[in-house]
Backbone as CSV, one residue per row, in Angstrom:
resi,resn,N_x,N_y,N_z,CA_x,CA_y,CA_z,C_x,C_y,C_z
1,MET,-21.176,40.329,31.778,-20.942,40.023,30.457,-19.532,39.324,30.343
2,GLY,-18.674,39.718,31.313,-17.322,39.118,31.263,-17.405,37.625,31.475
3,PHE,-18.287,37.107,32.168,-18.316,35.627,32.417,-18.537,34.793,31.158
4,LEU,-19.078,35.433,29.993,-19.359,34.839,28.743,-18.088,34.553,27.888
5,VAL,-17.063,35.387,28.210,-15.774,35.262,27.333,-15.077,34.067,27.606
6,LEU,-14.890,33.614,28.863,-14.094,32.549,29.116,-14.811,31.176,28.527
7,PRO,-16.105,30.886,28.588,-16.599,29.704,27.998,-16.376,29.741,26.434
8,ILE,-16.566,30.928,25.843,-16.383,31.058,24.311,-14.877,30.659,24.074
9,MET,-14.012,31.232,24.750,-12.553,31.035,24.576,-12.260,29.519,24.677
10,VAL,-12.811,28.842,25.645,-12.549,27.390,25.879,-13.139,26.622,24.620
11,VAL,-14.329,27.026,24.282,-15.006,26.199,23.055,-14.147,26.492,21.815
12,LEU,-13.792,27.824,21.525,-12.858,28.009,20.385,-11.568,27.371,20.450
13,PHE,-10.947,27.174,21.714,-9.686,26.507,21.857,-9.750,24.946,21.425
14,PHE,-10.850,24.341,21.923,-11.043,22.994,21.666,-11.453,22.673,20.114
15,ILE,-12.175,23.589,19.555,-12.521,23.515,18.089,-11.167,23.674,17.297
16,GLY,-10.316,24.589,17.656,-9.057,24.774,17.024,-8.113,23.559,17.158
17,LEU,-8.103,23.034,18.396,-7.280,21.794,18.719,-7.827,20.694,17.907
18,GLY,-9.169,20.432,17.774,-9.749,19.459,16.977,-9.355,19.576,15.425
19,MET,-9.346,20.780,15.002,-9.072,20.953,13.570,-7.490,20.737,13.269
20,GLN,-6.730,21.048,14.262,-5.341,20.761,14.086,-5.029,19.293,14.195
21,MET,-5.687,18.589,15.044,-5.571,17.047,15.091,-6.025,16.356,13.818
22,ASP,-7.100,17.046,13.238,-7.552,16.455,11.932,-6.543,16.663,10.891
23,GLN,-5.959,17.835,10.803,-4.967,18.090,9.777,-3.563,17.282,9.983
24,LEU,-3.323,17.027,11.102,-2.159,16.061,11.424,-2.607,14.711,11.045
25,ALA,-3.678,14.183,11.228,-4.182,12.894,10.882,-4.159,12.793,9.250
26,GLN,-4.550,13.880,8.655,-4.631,13.795,7.224,-3.325,13.834,6.474
27,ALA,-2.283,14.326,7.357,-0.810,14.480,6.864,-0.192,13.083,6.862
28,VAL,-0.661,12.116,7.430,0.016,10.823,7.495,-0.156,10.185,5.966
29,THR,0.874,9.513,5.636,0.869,8.905,4.281,-0.247,7.859,4.212
30,GLY,-1.162,8.058,3.097,-2.213,7.121,2.984,-3.440,7.481,3.578
31,ALA,-3.499,8.665,4.413,-4.633,9.044,5.080,-5.500,9.979,4.189
32,GLY,-6.741,9.926,4.560,-7.633,10.961,3.828,-8.090,10.388,2.428
33,LYS,-8.825,11.054,1.742,-9.270,10.705,0.438,-8.159,10.691,-0.556
34,ALA,-7.311,11.694,-0.586,-6.189,11.707,-1.513,-5.156,10.602,-1.292
35,GLY,-4.893,10.330,-0.049,-4.008,9.209,0.301,-4.617,7.823,-0.153
36,GLN,-5.893,7.636,0.062,-6.546,6.472,-0.304,-6.528,6.263,-1.886
37,MET,-6.678,7.365,-2.543,-6.611,7.350,-4.026,-5.220,6.926,-4.487
38,MET,-4.300,7.550,-3.813,-2.810,7.193,-4.270,-2.573,5.725,-3.996
39,ASN,-2.990,5.307,-2.732,-2.753,3.780,-2.392,-3.542,2.929,-3.449
40,ALA,-4.742,3.299,-3.828,-5.446,2.441,-4.820,-4.705,2.386,-6.160
41,ALA,-4.150,3.561,-6.607,-3.506,3.679,-7.817,-2.181,2.839,-7.779
42,MET,-1.553,2.860,-6.562,-0.245,2.133,-6.438,-0.520,0.713,-6.428
43,VAL,-1.581,0.100,-5.791,-1.895,-1.312,-5.844,-2.210,-1.697,-7.287
44,ALA,-3.053,-0.918,-7.990,-3.417,-1.269,-9.421,-2.272,-1.337,-10.205
45,SER,-1.317,-0.361,-10.099,-0.092,-0.268,-10.829,0.794,-1.536,-10.621
46,GLN,0.919,-1.905,-9.390,1.762,-3.110,-9.010,1.102,-4.394,-9.509
47,ARG,-0.186,-4.438,-9.533,-0.934,-5.668,-10.040,-0.616,-5.689,-11.529
48,MET,-0.861,-4.602,-12.216,-0.619,-4.537,-13.641,0.813,-4.876,-14.079
49,GLN,1.793,-4.328,-13.367,3.201,-4.676,-13.639,3.549,-6.176,-13.415
50,THR,2.968,-6.823,-12.347,3.111,-8.152,-12.192,2.571,-9.006,-13.238
51,TYR,1.333,-8.625,-13.581,0.633,-9.356,-14.605,1.335,-9.204,-15.945
52,GLY,1.851,-8.056,-16.291,2.521,-7.786,-17.601,3.831,-8.641,-17.516
53,ALA,4.594,-8.698,-16.413,5.859,-9.463,-16.379,5.498,-11.044,-16.540
54,ALA,4.474,-11.423,-15.852,4.087,-12.860,-16.025,3.665,-13.245,-17.383
55,CYS,2.942,-12.298,-18.075,2.556,-12.545,-19.487,3.863,-12.656,-20.326
56,LEU,4.690,-11.732,-20.183,5.944,-11.713,-20.926,6.717,-13.020,-20.677
57,ASP,6.759,-13.476,-19.368,7.503,-14.654,-19.020,6.847,-15.877,-19.668
58,GLU,5.556,-15.854,-19.717,4.778,-17.003,-20.303,4.942,-17.066,-21.883
59,ALA,5.021,-15.876,-22.481,5.225,-15.950,-23.890,6.709,-16.317,-24.246
60,THR,7.568,-15.998,-23.457,9.008,-16.399,-23.605,9.095,-17.993,-23.417
61,LYS,8.372,-18.497,-22.433,8.403,-19.881,-22.226,7.766,-20.682,-23.371
62,ASN,6.928,-20.038,-24.153,6.264,-20.776,-25.174,6.682,-20.145,-26.517
63,PRO,7.809,-20.460,-27.106,8.277,-19.717,-28.333,7.388,-20.016,-29.503
64,GLY,7.004,-19.147,-30.249,6.044,-19.409,-31.455,4.612,-19.366,-31.139
65,THR,4.264,-19.366,-29.935,2.782,-19.464,-29.552,2.099,-18.118,-29.935
66,ILE,1.044,-18.242,-30.636,0.145,-17.123,-31.037,-1.216,-17.407,-30.324
67,SER,-1.641,-16.465,-29.397,-2.823,-16.777,-28.751,-3.615,-15.464,-28.482
68,GLN,-4.958,-15.493,-28.444,-5.801,-14.392,-28.157,-5.816,-14.233,-26.653
69,ASN,-5.668,-15.302,-25.869,-5.749,-15.292,-24.378,-4.825,-16.393,-23.873
70,LEU,-3.575,-15.979,-23.792,-2.513,-16.962,-23.263,-2.617,-17.106,-21.840
71,PRO,-2.918,-18.475,-21.392,-3.079,-18.699,-20.015,-1.758,-18.603,-19.181
72,LEU,-1.835,-17.949,-18.112,-0.613,-17.720,-17.226,-0.537,-18.931,-16.235
73,THR,0.719,-19.427,-16.203,0.999,-20.533,-15.226,1.974,-20.169,-14.206
74,THR,2.703,-18.950,-14.344,3.759,-18.510,-13.349,3.299,-17.113,-12.900
75,LEU,2.509,-17.090,-11.899,2.251,-15.899,-11.170,2.815,-15.999,-9.773
76,PRO,3.391,-15.043,-9.194,3.916,-15.042,-7.917,2.815,-15.371,-6.923
77,VAL,3.229,-16.187,-5.767,2.298,-16.613,-4.765,1.582,-15.302,-4.094
78,GLY,0.279,-15.402,-4.128,-0.462,-14.323,-3.613,-0.832,-13.190,-4.630
79,ALA,-0.250,-13.250,-5.820,-0.557,-12.222,-6.762,-2.028,-12.152,-7.212
80,VAL,-2.513,-11.070,-7.341,-3.886,-10.899,-7.826,-3.897,-10.441,-9.233
81,ILE,-4.558,-11.118,-10.046,-4.771,-10.669,-11.487,-5.610,-9.554,-11.536
82,PRO,-5.324,-8.470,-12.281,-6.322,-7.388,-12.493,-7.531,-7.975,-13.171
83,GLN,-8.661,-7.294,-12.760,-9.948,-7.817,-13.255,-9.985,-7.676,-14.805
84,GLY,-10.419,-8.697,-15.501,-10.436,-8.625,-16.981,-9.270,-8.606,-17.708
85,ALA,-8.062,-8.920,-17.061,-6.710,-8.897,-17.728,-6.640,-9.952,-18.820
86,VAL,-5.947,-9.677,-19.744,-5.736,-10.570,-20.957,-4.287,-10.499,-21.378
87,CYS,-3.718,-11.670,-21.593,-2.337,-11.851,-22.196,-2.506,-12.408,-23.447
88,MET,-1.989,-11.577,-24.529,-2.220,-11.955,-25.954,-0.953,-11.849,-26.759
89,THR,-0.706,-12.718,-27.688,0.438,-12.636,-28.615,-0.024,-12.749,-30.036
90,THR,0.583,-11.881,-30.876,0.336,-11.890,-32.214,1.699,-11.976,-33.009
91,PRO,1.584,-12.330,-34.257,2.834,-12.403,-35.106,3.296,-10.990,-35.520
92,ALA,4.561,-10.772,-35.573,5.190,-9.610,-36.045,6.143,-9.921,-37.134
93,ALA,6.547,-8.866,-37.797,7.560,-9.009,-38.936,8.784,-9.643,-38.545
94,GLY,9.387,-10.444,-39.381,10.743,-10.984,-39.068,10.702,-12.221,-38.165
95,GLY,9.610,-12.835,-38.010,9.522,-14.104,-37.074,9.276,-13.581,-35.643
96,ALA,9.181,-12.273,-35.275,8.964,-11.924,-33.941,7.607,-12.012,-33.576
97,ARG,7.335,-11.727,-32.272,5.919,-11.762,-31.754,5.624,-10.569,-30.873
98,ASN,4.470,-10.033,-30.984,3.957,-8.910,-30.183,3.363,-9.563,-28.970
99,VAL,3.755,-9.121,-27.745,3.115,-9.686,-26.483,2.328,-8.468,-25.898
100,TYR,1.043,-8.728,-25.744,0.185,-7.591,-25.079,-0.348,-8.187,-23.842
101,ALA,-0.247,-7.365,-22.742,-0.816,-7.528,-21.583,-1.653,-6.318,-21.180
102,PHE,-3.054,-6.558,-21.108,-3.883,-5.422,-20.831,-5.059,-5.739,-19.904
103,ALA,-5.430,-4.647,-19.330,-6.633,-4.791,-18.347,-7.195,-3.354,-18.207
104,ALA,-8.479,-3.261,-17.593,-9.054,-1.987,-17.361,-8.300,-1.033,-16.554
105,SER,-8.020,0.180,-17.002,-7.243,1.141,-16.274,-7.970,1.765,-15.107
106,LYS,-7.326,1.994,-14.052,-7.841,2.608,-12.788,-7.294,4.017,-12.747
107,PRO,-8.096,5.032,-12.134,-7.513,6.327,-11.902,-6.239,6.437,-11.259
108,GLY,-5.324,7.087,-11.920,-3.923,7.322,-11.432,-3.059,6.225,-11.672
109,GLU,-3.580,5.206,-12.242,-2.577,4.021,-12.435,-1.609,4.344,-13.491
110,ALA,-1.892,4.979,-14.578,-0.746,5.239,-15.607,0.331,6.026,-15.063
111,ALA,-0.062,7.068,-14.273,1.056,7.949,-13.738,1.903,7.230,-12.706
112,GLN,1.225,6.376,-11.916,2.008,5.590,-11.015,2.884,4.558,-11.770
113,LEU,2.489,4.012,-12.864,3.267,3.069,-13.646,4.541,3.829,-14.141
114,MET,4.347,5.106,-14.654,5.456,5.845,-15.110,6.541,6.185,-13.991
115,THR,6.013,6.331,-12.856,6.991,6.454,-11.641,7.690,5.176,-11.319
116,ASP,6.904,4.154,-11.271,7.400,2.737,-10.868,8.368,2.302,-11.965
117,THR,8.103,2.488,-13.222,8.972,1.994,-14.299,9.980,2.915,-14.869
118,GLN,10.086,4.092,-14.218,10.933,5.128,-14.578,10.750,5.442,-16.077
119,GLY,9.411,5.686,-16.461,9.089,6.130,-17.857,9.231,5.105,-18.900
120,SER,8.998,3.898,-18.602,9.086,2.812,-19.631,8.094,3.165,-20.684
121,GLU,8.645,2.885,-22.024,7.867,3.180,-23.250,7.123,1.895,-23.734
122,ALA,7.009,0.945,-22.787,6.100,-0.297,-23.179,4.672,-0.004,-22.685
123,TRP,4.414,1.034,-22.089,2.938,1.186,-21.603,2.158,2.138,-22.458
124,TYR,0.885,1.751,-22.661,0.063,2.558,-23.543,-1.316,2.632,-22.881
125,ARG,-1.940,3.841,-23.042,-3.363,3.814,-22.644,-4.263,3.661,-23.923
126,VAL,-5.372,3.148,-23.804,-6.220,2.995,-25.034,-7.354,3.849,-24.983
127,PRO,-7.313,5.158,-25.688,-8.516,5.977,-25.639,-9.603,5.495,-26.623
128,ALA,-9.284,4.835,-27.596,-10.300,4.350,-28.622,-9.822,2.931,-29.127
129,VAL,-10.754,2.110,-29.492,-10.489,0.825,-29.971,-9.468,0.959,-31.158
130,GLY,-8.399,0.254,-31.233,-7.404,0.201,-32.344,-6.286,1.317,-32.230
131,GLN,-6.349,2.116,-31.161,-5.400,3.215,-31.046,-4.912,3.180,-29.568
132,GLY,-3.515,3.174,-29.560,-2.784,3.310,-28.289,-2.040,4.402,-28.153
133,VAL,-1.935,5.155,-27.051,-1.122,6.290,-26.746,-0.169,5.954,-25.784
134,MET,1.144,6.140,-26.187,2.193,5.742,-25.207,2.223,6.721,-24.142
135,VAL,2.182,6.177,-22.858,2.134,6.997,-21.615,3.229,7.914,-21.537
136,ALA,4.467,7.344,-21.735,5.667,8.220,-21.462,5.766,9.381,-22.465
137,THR,5.366,9.122,-23.761,5.700,10.313,-24.741,4.395,10.837,-25.501
138,GLY,3.218,10.193,-25.267,2.101,10.640,-26.043,2.035,10.253,-27.505
139,GLN,2.959,9.385,-27.979,2.973,8.972,-29.296,1.866,8.062,-29.604
140,THR,1.031,8.299,-30.649,-0.089,7.392,-30.999,0.287,6.247,-31.947
141,VAL,-0.070,5.056,-31.587,0.147,3.792,-32.476,-0.993,3.082,-32.725
142,ALA,-1.032,2.206,-33.618,-2.209,1.316,-33.955,-1.936,0.047,-33.184
143,ILE,-3.021,-0.490,-32.543,-2.976,-1.640,-31.767,-4.092,-2.490,-32.207
144,PRO,-4.050,-3.769,-31.814,-5.136,-4.698,-32.171,-6.510,-4.198,-31.692
145,ALA,-7.613,-4.455,-32.529,-8.907,-3.930,-32.193,-9.503,-4.753,-30.990
146,THR,-8.930,-5.758,-30.733,-9.409,-6.594,-29.649,-9.141,-6.036,-28.139
147,VAL,-8.338,-4.982,-28.185,-7.977,-4.333,-26.846,-9.099,-3.265,-26.587
148,PRO,-9.865,-3.340,-25.614,-10.943,-2.342,-25.381,-10.479,-1.036,-25.043
149,ALA,-11.320,-0.031,-25.363,-11.053,1.385,-25.006,-11.112,1.486,-23.586
150,GLY,-10.186,2.334,-22.906,-10.188,2.518,-21.489,-9.191,1.492,-20.763
151,ASP,-8.623,0.673,-21.534,-7.695,-0.306,-20.864,-6.255,0.336,-20.783
152,LEU,-5.370,-0.338,-19.983,-3.954,0.103,-19.963,-3.205,-1.078,-20.517
153,LEU,-2.338,-0.905,-21.391,-1.686,-1.988,-22.284,-0.078,-1.942,-22.077
154,GLU,0.463,-3.169,-21.916,1.885,-3.211,-22.025,2.132,-3.960,-23.217
155,TRP,3.019,-3.520,-24.119,3.217,-3.965,-25.410,4.733,-4.107,-25.545
156,VAL,5.219,-5.462,-25.695,6.670,-5.795,-25.984,6.625,-6.766,-27.072
157,GLN,7.800,-6.470,-27.897,8.059,-7.440,-29.170,9.249,-8.246,-28.729
158,ILE,9.028,-9.644,-28.964,10.056,-10.579,-28.534,10.292,-11.455,-29.792
159,THR,11.472,-12.094,-29.721,11.773,-13.135,-30.699,12.205,-14.389,-29.945
160,PRO,11.948,-15.479,-30.220,11.236,-16.049,-31.292,9.793,-16.010,-30.969
């Protein structure tokens, strides 16, 4: 009977070694399901930030332009526009303009935006048409009804 103990111990040793190697592999940044989800949120956040900055830049280059879909001419080389992204400008009080950049939100993107932008109050999530909730504070505001529910929105007011 003693001859069965050694093979069982060897099998258990290699099972334990395999489990430990799997844990070490999962501990690497970006590994495993959680790491893949974090990477996807980070990429979506960076794309949205780039798009928002390009939208604001385009609106600043075209003073007084009011558009439901302002075409962007200055995106960094290799930049990928978020799917369904829209750059929109509307008139505001005192001759100012509202600049909206919005696209469909991805899981974890809003939280990553708060980390990347150090809690910028320009970012809103859109739980319902016509309603925006500031990601940083939770404050609810009215937004244009053309922004679809489920989108992530950057809203900046500029003059002229």
